[in-house]
C-alpha positions as CSV (number, residue, x, y, z in Angstrom):
1,M,113.1,121.7,99.1
2,S,110.6,120.4,96.5
3,I,113.3,118.3,94.9
4,V,114.1,116.7,98.2
5,A,110.5,116.3,99.3
6,G,109.2,115.0,95.9
7,M,111.9,113.4,93.9
8,V,114.2,112.2,96.8
9,G,111.1,111.2,98.9
10,M,109.6,109.1,96.0
11,G,113.0,107.7,95.1
12,L,113.7,106.7,98.7
13,G,110.3,104.9,98.8
14,G,111.2,103.0,95.7
15,L,114.6,102.1,97.1
16,I,112.9,100.7,100.3
17,T,110.7,98.5,98.2
18,A,113.7,97.4,96.1
19,L,115.6,96.3,99.2
20,L,112.7,94.8,101.1
21,G,110.9,93.2,98.2
22,S,107.5,93.9,96.6
23,R,105.4,92.6,99.5
24,T,105.1,95.8,101.4
25,E,101.3,96.3,101.5
26,R,101.1,96.5,105.3
27,M,104.0,98.9,105.5
28,I,102.6,101.2,102.8
29,S,99.2,101.3,104.6
30,I,100.8,102.3,107.9
31,F,103.1,104.9,106.3
32,L,100.3,106.5,104.2
33,S,98.0,106.6,107.2
34,F,100.7,108.4,109.2
35,A,101.5,110.8,106.4
36,G,97.7,111.5,105.9
37,G,97.5,112.5,109.6
38,V,100.4,114.9,109.2
39,M,99.1,116.4,106.0
40,S,95.6,117.0,107.3
41,C,97.0,118.6,110.5
42,I,99.3,121.0,108.6
43,V,96.4,122.0,106.3
44,F,94.1,122.8,109.1
45,I,96.7,124.4,111.4
46,E,98.9,126.2,108.9
47,L,97.6,126.5,105.3
48,I,93.9,127.4,106.0
49,P,94.5,129.9,108.8
50,E,97.2,131.6,106.8
51,A,94.9,131.8,103.7
52,V,92.1,133.3,105.8
53,E,94.5,135.9,107.4
54,L,96.1,136.9,104.1
55,A,92.8,137.3,102.3
56,E,91.4,139.5,105.1
57,D,94.6,141.6,105.0
58,Y,93.8,142.1,101.3
59,G,90.4,143.4,102.2
60,L,88.4,140.2,101.3
61,N,86.3,137.7,103.4
62,G,89.0,135.2,104.5
63,I,86.5,132.4,105.3
64,V,84.8,132.6,101.9
65,T,88.1,132.8,100.1
66,A,89.4,129.7,101.9
67,I,86.2,127.7,101.2
68,V,86.2,128.6,97.5
69,G,89.8,127.6,97.3
70,L,89.2,124.3,99.1
71,I,86.4,123.4,96.8
72,I,88.4,124.3,93.7
73,G,91.4,122.2,94.9
74,A,89.3,119.2,95.7
75,A,87.3,119.4,92.5
76,L,90.5,119.7,90.5
77,V,92.0,116.5,91.9
78,Y,88.6,114.6,91.7
79,G,88.2,115.6,88.0
80,L,91.8,114.6,87.1
81,N,91.6,111.3,89.0
82,H,88.3,110.6,87.2
83,I,90.0,110.9,83.9
84,V,92.8,108.6,85.0
85,D,90.3,106.0,86.2
86,I,88.6,106.1,82.8
87,I,91.8,105.8,80.9
88,S,93.2,103.0,83.1
89,S,90.0,100.9,82.8
90,K,89.4,101.4,79.1
91,G,86.3,103.6,79.5
92,K,84.9,101.8,82.5
93,I,85.1,103.6,85.8
94,K,86.8,101.5,88.5
95,A,85.6,101.0,92.0
96,K,86.7,103.7,94.4
97,L,88.4,101.2,96.7
98,H,90.7,98.4,95.7
99,N,92.0,95.3,97.4
100,T,95.7,96.1,96.8
101,Y,97.8,99.2,96.3
102,A,98.8,97.8,92.8
103,E,95.1,98.3,91.8
104,Y,94.9,101.6,93.8
105,F,97.8,103.1,91.7
106,H,96.2,101.7,88.5
107,A,99.1,99.2,88.1
108,D,97.3,95.8,88.1
109,D,97.9,95.5,84.3
110,I,101.7,95.5,85.0
111,I,101.4,92.3,87.1
112,A,99.0,90.6,84.7
113,N,100.9,91.4,81.5
114,K,104.5,92.4,81.4
115,N,104.2,93.5,77.7
116,R,101.9,96.3,78.8
117,M,104.5,97.7,81.3
118,L,105.0,101.0,79.4
119,R,101.3,101.9,79.2
120,S,100.6,101.0,82.8
121,G,103.8,102.9,83.9
122,V,102.5,106.0,82.1
123,I,99.2,105.7,83.9
124,I,101.0,105.5,87.3
125,L,103.0,108.6,86.4
126,V,99.9,110.5,85.7
127,A,98.0,109.3,88.7
128,V,100.7,109.9,91.3
129,G,101.8,113.1,89.5
130,L,98.3,114.5,90.1
131,H,98.8,114.0,93.8
132,N,102.3,115.5,93.8
133,F,101.6,118.7,91.8
134,P,99.4,120.5,94.4
135,E,101.7,119.5,97.1
136,G,104.6,121.2,95.2
137,L,102.3,124.2,94.7
138,A,101.9,124.5,98.5
139,I,105.7,124.3,99.1
140,G,106.4,127.0,96.5
141,A,103.8,129.4,97.8
142,A,104.7,128.8,101.4
143,G,108.4,129.3,100.7
144,V,107.8,132.7,99.2
145,F,105.6,133.7,102.2
146,D,107.6,132.1,105.0
147,M,110.7,129.9,104.6
148,N,110.0,128.1,107.9
149,L,106.5,127.2,106.7
150,G,107.9,126.1,103.4
151,F,110.4,123.8,105.2
152,T,107.6,122.3,107.4
153,L,105.5,121.6,104.4
154,A,108.4,120.0,102.5
155,V,109.1,117.7,105.5
156,M,105.4,116.7,105.6
157,I,105.2,116.1,101.9
158,G,108.4,114.2,101.9
159,L,106.9,111.8,104.5
160,H,104.0,111.3,102.3
161,C,106.1,110.7,99.1
162,I,108.1,107.8,100.7
163,P,105.1,105.4,101.0
164,E,103.8,106.5,97.6
165,G,107.2,105.7,96.1
166,M,107.0,102.3,97.8
167,A,103.6,101.7,96.4
168,V,104.6,102.6,92.8
169,A,107.8,100.5,92.8
170,A,106.2,97.3,94.1
171,P,104.0,96.5,91.0
172,L,106.8,97.6,88.7
173,I,109.2,95.1,90.3
174,S,106.5,92.4,90.3
175,G,105.9,93.0,86.7
176,G,109.6,92.2,85.8
177,L,111.2,95.7,85.8
178,T,114.7,95.7,87.2
179,R,114.9,97.2,90.8
180,G,117.2,100.0,89.6
181,R,114.8,101.1,86.9
182,A,111.9,100.9,89.3
183,V,113.7,103.1,91.8
184,L,114.6,105.6,88.9
185,L,111.0,105.7,87.8
186,A,109.8,106.4,91.4
187,F,112.4,109.2,91.6
188,L,111.2,110.7,88.3
189,I,107.5,110.7,89.5
190,G,108.5,113.4,92.0
191,V,109.2,115.8,89.1
192,P,105.5,117.2,89.3
193,T,106.3,118.3,92.9
194,V,109.1,120.5,91.6
195,V,107.0,121.9,88.7
196,G,104.2,122.7,91.2
197,A,106.7,124.4,93.5
198,A,108.0,126.6,90.6
199,L,104.4,127.6,89.8
200,G,103.7,128.2,93.5
201,M,106.7,130.6,93.7
202,L,105.5,132.5,90.6
203,I,101.9,132.8,91.9
204,G,102.9,133.5,95.5
205,G,105.2,136.3,94.3
206,V,102.2,138.3,92.8
207,S,100.4,139.3,95.9
208,D,99.2,138.2,99.4
209,F,95.8,137.3,97.8
210,A,97.6,135.0,95.3
211,I,99.3,133.3,98.2
212,A,96.0,132.9,100.0
213,V,94.4,131.3,96.9
214,S,97.4,129.0,96.5
215,F,97.2,127.9,100.1
216,S,93.5,127.1,100.0
217,V,93.6,125.4,96.6
218,A,96.6,123.2,97.6
219,G,94.9,122.5,101.0
220,G,91.7,121.4,99.2
221,A,93.6,119.1,96.9
222,M,95.6,117.6,99.8
223,L,92.5,117.1,101.9
224,Y,90.7,115.3,99.1
225,V,93.7,113.0,98.6
226,V,93.8,112.3,102.4
227,F,90.1,111.8,103.1
228,G,89.0,110.6,99.7
229,E,91.8,108.2,98.9
230,I,94.6,107.6,101.3
231,L,92.6,106.9,104.5
232,P,89.8,104.8,103.0
233,Q,92.3,102.8,100.9
234,S,94.6,102.2,103.9
235,I,91.8,100.9,106.1
236,T,90.4,98.7,103.3
237,T,93.9,97.3,102.4
238,S,95.0,96.6,106.0
239,K,91.5,95.4,107.1
240,D,92.0,96.5,110.7
241,R,92.1,99.7,112.8
242,V,95.9,100.1,112.8
243,P,95.8,102.9,110.2
244,T,93.5,104.8,112.5
245,I,96.1,104.7,115.2
246,F,98.8,106.0,112.8
247,V,96.5,108.7,111.5
248,L,96.2,110.0,115.1
249,L,99.9,109.7,115.6
250,G,100.5,111.7,112.4
251,I,98.2,114.4,113.6
252,V,100.2,114.7,116.9
253,V,103.5,114.8,114.9
254,G,102.0,117.5,112.6
255,M,101.1,119.6,115.7
256,L,104.6,119.2,117.0
257,M,106.1,120.2,113.7
258,T,104.2,123.5,113.8
259,L,106.2,124.4,117.0
260,I,109.6,124.1,115.3
């Protein structure tokens, strides 16, 4: 499930960009907003409640466990993203919001200088991989606990990976990389999702408390990505309220997915 959600999802996004061209900013903004709504809904309806219940069954305070896990997950992604920002800007921290998704994924150097393609491509791999790893962690832990929940998370994360694959492939193609190689690179960026899922399976198999911690940490990481990066960037890039509408639509779809 993690392979399909991460690698196939990212690769499909790259393929869409390769077929439609690199000018997909509007589409990326809409897709990311929708995926952000689905992700936040699943975290609040599925991951956090399950984490609270499992921790309480283990004899601990469920709310405290969930809060601590959320903080750790958010802090982890923030810290790693901070490191990527410093690396990509040669020691100078970039602004939190950018005018295009090429800048958002630290890929502006690709467009400006084709000879720096490899360095910028590595930065993209790190930046997007940071987002994909905790999502894979959630899939793995959820799959051990409940296969249906794991499937729901995989679908949700797959929806999120498609626009990310589009956003990654666009600057690569603009920088001169062949469409086939851009799609392949987008596909490979999904590998951290699989690695995270494997770790989630190992941790989730230890105890119910380990599953509770995995759920809350993964939830915190995903919420930080949604509210700290995806939604602000989508609104800034599109410069209208359309992303807000698709966030609400994503929340509704996420609620419906919990009924399956």
